[in-house]
C-alpha positions, 0 to 999 in steps of 0.5 A: 489460455486467457479467455478472449471475452475478458475485458482489461478491467476483468483481468484487473479485478481478477488480480486484485481478488487474488492479491489485494482483496481489501482494494478489490472490494473498495473498487466494488464499493466505488462508482461503477464508472470509475471502476476501470481506472481504480482497478487498473491502479490498484492492479498496478500497485499489486503488481509492484508489491508482489515482485519481491515474492516472485524473485529470488534475487534483486536484479530480476526484480529490478528488471520487472520494475524497469518494464513498468518504468519504460512503459510509463516513460513512453518506451514500452517493450512491444504491444502494451495490449499483450499486457491487460494491466498495462494497457488498462494503466495507460488508459486510466492515465489518459482518461484521468490525466494522472501524473506519470511521474507519480507512478514513476516514484512509486516504482522507485520507492519499491526498489527498496523492497528488493533488498534487505537494507534497514529503513534508517529514520522515520523521515525515510519511512514516511517518505517510502509510504508517501510515494507508495500508499499515499500516492495511491490514495491521491491517484485514486482521489484524482480519478474520483474527483479531480477538483476535490482531490487537492483538498484531501491531499493532506489526509491522503498523505497522513492516511497512507503513512498509517496504512503503510505501517499497518501493512508492514506490521502484518507482513512482519513475520514474513519480513523478519524471516527474510531479514528485511527491516522496515521499523526505522533504526532510529525507533530501535535505537531509542529502545535499546535495539539494533537490527540484529537484535530485533530480528533475532527476536530474543529480547521480547521487552524491547522488541514490544516497545519498538513495535508499540512505537512503530504502531504509535507512529502509524496511529499518530498519522491516522489521527492527523488524517482525520482532522482533514475534511475528506469530500464524499466524492473522493472517499472511496479512495480512503476506504482501505484506510478504514482497515488500518487502525484495528491492525495498529491497535493489535500490534500494540497489544501483541508486541513481540507476540506478533511474530507468532500471531495473526493480526489480520482480522476475518475477510468478513469483518474487514468487509464490514468495516469498509461498508460502515466507513462508506456509510459514515464517511469516516476512516 
């Protein structure tokens, strides 16, 4: 039974603590008066990201995503008060005039996660990352500083792609087990691979080359993000980005070995990296 004394923010933060510890810390490192809205956004993202883990077939996953789409389009099923994350998200949208279509686009992009279709091109990958990770950074920036958010939009776009690629590399062993493939086929083709050969995992040299190129694409986007000045007001939205490059570098070094190796650094190390980024205001 849910503790009636818990607020929507408490429940959103608990969701993040259990499912997205890095953005949970990012919330705690953000201005206190903004935490409600940031926790709602990040918890919504966490709910979408874990749908594939909760279903065995795509259709039930699409039903879950349709719930969120209906909510954002004003066709909620029943009282939103019964879902603390939904209620908190609507409050954040109202308080900060967040664009609902951006959130709907995030849902639509996540449909890809429910299926095992390969990512065709780098443009497709960048579009997927732009509507998920980059959009989340930009929405958080709108909460933190609406006037400054526009000036950081380019940085959010590139940073989100770099972060998304880092996250996909961390999850690559799981995705390979499922038969999912996020490395664009055009990158595989350039290294002499196709989908089946990559997933088979036998051609270590070519697989390592594909992973190195994939991680390199992420690092290129992070480098572009760093060329854009980010206002200190919205910088907390970029805190999780500070964790991306160490993953990308480790992936380039590990190559095909990342199928068996854990790239994720310790929670303590990641916390220290985010604190240092906050102090330096650099991702």
